[in-house]
N, C-alpha and C positions, 0 to 999 in steps of 0.2 A: 504493500500500500504506500510505500514511500514515506512521506511525512506522517501519514495516518497509521497509528499503531493499533487502534481499536475503534470499531464503528459497528455498534450493535443495538438491537431493539430488545427491551425487556418489558414484560407485562406486569401490571400490579398484582402482587401475590402469586406470580407465576401462573395465573389463570389463562388457559388457552381455549376453553369451551364456553361459549356464550349463548344466550337465548335472544331471539328478536326483541327489540325494545330496550335492551340493556345498553349500558355505556361501556366502551372498551378504553382503558387508559394504560399508560405506561411511560417509559422514559427512553429517549435516544441518548446513548452514551458514546462520547467521542474522546479519544486519547491521541494526542499528537506529540511527535518528538521535536518539531520545530513550529514556529508560528505559521498559520495557514490563512490566507486571505480567501474570502468567500463573498459571493453576491447574495446568496440566500441559503437557508437550511429549511427544508420542507419535509413534512410527513404526510403521507397519503394512505387513506384507508379505501380498499377496493374489494369488490366481490362480483363475480361473474360466473356464467356457465358457458362452456364451449363443447361442441360435439362434432364428430366426424364419422364417415363411413369406413375409414381405414383404422386398423388396429393400432392403438398407441400413437396416433398421429398428433403432433403438437400444433399443426396448422389447422385451425377449426374451420369447418364449412359454415357453421352457424354459431352465433354467439349472442347472449343477452346479458346486460349488466343490471346488477341489483343495487349497488352503492358505489359511489366514487366521491370522496371528500378530501380536500387538501388543506392542510394547516401550515402556515409559515411560522416556525418557532424562533427564527432569528433572521434579521435583515442584514444588509451589507455591512461587513466588518472584518475583523481579524480574530482568529482563534489563537490564543497564546499557547505555548507549549505546556502540556499537562492534560488533565482530565476535565471534561465538560459534560453537563447533563441538561437535557431539554425535555420537559414533560409534555405529554399530549393526551388528548381525550376526544373520542368520537362517539356519537350516538348511532346505534345500529337500528335501521328501520324495522318496523313491526311485521313486515310481510315477506321477509327474505327466506329462502328455502334452506333446508338442512345441507350441510356439507356432504359431498359425495364424490367418490373417485372410482371410475370404471374404465374399461379398456377402450370405449368409444366416446367418452365424454366425462367432464368433471364439473362440479360446483365448488369453486375455490374462493377463499377469503384470505387476505393478507394485508399487513401493514408494511409500507415501504418508506424509506427515508433517503433523502438526496442532499448532497452538498454541491451547490452550483458554484464553480470557481470562475475567476476572470478568464477572459479569452486566452486561448492557447494553453491553459492549464488543464490538468486532469480533473474531471468531475468524479464524484464518489457516490455510490448507492449501495444500499443493503435492504433486505426484506426479511419478514418473518411471518409464517402462516398462523392463522387461528381458525377455529372451527365453530360452526353454528349448529345448534340443535333446536329445530322448530318442532316442539313437542306435539305428538299425535295422541290425543286422549281417546282411547278405544270406546269409552262409554258414550261418546258423541255419535257413534255409528249405529244405524238401526239394526235391531235383532242380533247384536254382536254376541249376546250371551247364549244364543241358540246354537244347537249342533249344526255343523255343515255336513250334509249327507248326499249321496248319489247312488243310484242303482242302475245296473245295465244287465241285459239278457243277451246271451250269445248262442246262436245256433251254429253247429259245425258238423262236418262229416269226418268219419274215421273208418279205417279198414275198407275204404272205397264205397261201401254200400250202407253203412250204418250212420244214423244221425243222432246227435246228442244235443242237449241244452244245458247251458251253464248260466247261473245267476250270480252276480258279484255285487255286493253292497259294501260301502265304506262310510264311516262317520267319524268326525272329530268332535270332541266334547264341546268346543266353542268355535266361534268364527274369528276370534282375535286373540293375540298373545303378545307378550313382551319378552325381550331377551332374558333368558334364565328360567322362564316358565317351561312347563312340560305339555306337549301336545299328546293327549290320550286318544289313540286311534283304535277303532273297533272295525273289524272286517268280517263279513260272512260270505261264504262260498257254498253254493248248492250245486254239486256236480251230478246232474241227471243224465249220465252217460255211462257207458261201460269202459271208459278210458280214463286213466289217471291224468290229472292236470300237471303242468309244469310248475315251477316255483312261483310264489307270489312275492311281489316287490312293492315297497312303499318308499316314497321319496318326498322330502321337502325341497321345493324348487323355487329359486328366485328368477323372475323374468323382468329384465330391464329393457324398456323401449327408448331408443334414441331416434328422435323425430327429424331426421334429415330428409332431403328430397327423395332419397331411396331409403325408407325407414329400416333400421337394423334392430333386431331383437337379440338380446344376449341372455342365454339360459345358464344358470348355475345350480347344479344339484348340491344342496347344502348338507343334507344328511340322508343316508339310505339304510334301509333295513330289509333283509330277505328272509322269507319264511318258506317252509317246505310246501310241497304240492298236496292236493286233495285226492284221496282214493276214489275209484269209480263208484258212483251211486251214493256218495257220502255227503253229508252236510257238515261243514267245519267252520270254526270260529277262530279268529286270530286277533289278539289284543297286544298292542305295542305302545311304546312311548318314544317320543323324539324331543330332545332338549333343544330349545330355540337358542342358537348362539348369538353373539353380538351381530346385529344386522341393521342397516338403515331402514327406517320405517316405510310403510306402504305409501305410495302416492307421490312423495317428494313435493308437497304443497308449496306453491309459489314459483315453481319452475315449469315452464311450458315446453321445454326441449327434452326432458328426461322424465320417465314415469317408471315406478317400481311396483311390481305385483308379486304376490306369493301364492302358491297353491300346493296342495298335497296330491300326489298322483299315486294311485294304487293300481297295479297291473298284474296280469297273469301272463306267463311266458307261452303256455300252450294249453288250450287254444288262446289266441291273443285277445285279451279283453282289458279294458282300462276305464277307470272312473277318475274324475278330477274334482277336487274340493278347493275352491278359492277361499283363502283366509287372509287376515290382515295382521301385520306386525306393527305395533305401536310402542309408545313410551310410558303410557299410564294404563295399568292393567284393568281388565274388566272387573267391575265391582259386583260380585255375585252375592245376592241375598239368598241365604240357605233356604231351600224349599222343604227340606226334611231336617228337623233338628237332630243334632248328634249330641250324645251325652258328653259334657265337658265339666271337668272338676271346677268347683267354685273358686273363682279368682285366677284360674288358669287363662293365659292369653290365647286368643283364637289364632290358628295358623294363617299365615298370609302367603299366597302364591308368589307375590312379587319379591318376597324375601327368601324364596326357595334357593338353596345352594345346589348348583348343578352336580357337584361332586358327590352329593348324597343320593342322587337318583341313579338307579340301575335301569337303563333304557329297555332291556329285554325282560323286565319283570313288571308286568302290568299290575295296577292297583287291585287288591283283592276285593274292594267294594264295588268295582264296576261289574254290571250285569248286562249282557246284550239282550235286546228284545228279539223275538222271533219274527223279524220283519220280512223274512223270505217265505213265510208260511210253510215251514218245514213239517208242521203237524207233529206226529208222534215220532219223527225220525230223530234218533239220538245224534247230538252234535259232538264232533271231535275237536280237540284243541290243536291248532297248527303250531308246531314248534318253530322257534326262530333259529335260522342257520347262521346269520351274520348281521352285525350292526356296525355302521361306520363310526358310531360314537363309543365303541368299545375297542379295546386292544384284543389281540388274539387269545389272551388268557380269560377273557370274559369280564374284565374289570373296566368300568367306565373310564373314559379318558378324562383326566383331571382338567378342569377349567377354573381359572382364577376368578373368584367372586368379584374382584374389582373390574373384570371385563364387562360386567353387567350393570355398571353404575351409570352416572350421568353421561359418560362418553360413549355409551353403547349405540347411540343413534347413528352418528356419522360413519360411513364406511371410509375412514381416513387412515393414513399411515400413522404408525405409533410414534409420537414425539419423544424426545429425550426426557426421561424421568428426572425430576429434581430430587435433591437429597432429602427434602422434607416431605416428599410424597405428594405434594400439592398438584403436580401435573398428572392428569388421569391417563389411564391405559386405553389405547385404541386397538381394535382388532379388525382385520379384514375378513370379509365373508369368504367361505371356502367353496371349493368345487371347481371342476373344469369348465372352461368357457365354450359355449356352443352357439356361435353367432349365425344368423341367417337373415335373408332379406324377404320382403313381402310383395314387391311389385313385379316379379318375374317368376320363371319356373326353376329358379336356382335351387338345387338340392341342398339341404342342410349339411354342414360340414360333418364328416364322419367323426364319431366319438366312441370311446370305449364304454361309456355309460349306456346301459340298456334302456334307460328311461328318457325318451324324448317326448315332446309335446304331441298330442294327437294330430293326425295328418291335416285336419282342416285348418290348423293354425297357419300353414304355409300359404294359404290362398286368401287369408283375411286381408281386407283393405285397411283395417285398424292399424295405426292410429289416425288415419285420415278422417274417420267418422267420429260420431259423438262418443263420449265416455260411456262405458257400459257399467251399469249398476251391478251390485252383487248378484241379484237374481238373474238378470239378463246374461251375465257372464257364465253362470251355471248352465243356462240353456244353450248358449253358444258353444261352450267347451264340450258339452256332452250331446252332440248332435245325434249320436248313434244310441243314445240311452232310451229306455222305455219309461223312466220315471225319474223325476228329481225330487228328492226328499228334503223338506225344509225342517 
């Protein structure tokens, strides 16, 4: 840096995550070895979204700005040798979206500082990112406390001349969750044929829409669990749990270029059958009023789902209190329990993968890189969502990029005009996703 030995931005109390409507403040610190003439020292607070149809492309096709404010902290003068501090403060608008970083676009916020020097001298600049969390309260969404269910019937041929029928139903206990909560998934399979089925697979999938001229959808399997098949002529039940990891919330409110959706997909390998359950990921958990009182010792605190520690949950051990309804009309047919073969949230020994509880705190909303932790622990922990990327386009016959993941979206997604059309509500999305189903269960 020549004369400049130190030029950095620090935030008050090392805070790096903010909510819309808050003020962000800090200090620009400058240390020089010799006197330094300047025309102005300025601090700039900026926030914008940029997207592209090319993977990890830094030159955006489309961009929108959310905030841009500049403050002059010092006018023309000379910095003497030594250390100097210049405070700054900016008000964050109330309508800005949550920070997000994906392979085809980003929502970024940063503080930048500039030292403008006289003509022919070297100018100096530095910057530091910060992150916004625009909280999504799940309780503001309609019917969020209701189960999300879907049912499909599949007719198929086997041994060339024989015909069989299979019914597949899946339900989640809620329609919305927060990071750290557990999705309780119930699946029923009625195999009315003389042929055993293939394995059953359930997956939590993130779908990000980048609204370029040629819209791109980016699919990320977040967690996967595989169960055994169902014997010929049998009715079987499968109950599993999926821990919601740190993820950006559904929708990305305030951003018109990127939209985030989540769903659970349950599928059979053979015969091929699939049901899809749209769900929401938010920041404030569903406030469930208990419909059935449970005995609780006097003075004992009620359990809170939002405080559930992921390390204490074994994904492949469904809660004993859950009971499936005979929604498939199995009559007097005895049901079998489908054993779980593998779970992506467990290691090979069957022990749940440990997740730091701090990953589900205030910073769990933005899908942002992990910043450097301060010694006092005030800087929060950020986590990226997991899963392989499966991008594909919507306005041509382009085939989805091959993937090792057996769970891709149902075929009708590749011909959708969305997101050019209107936003689909939860119920409409259920109907559109399950075009081949016989019933949508609410």
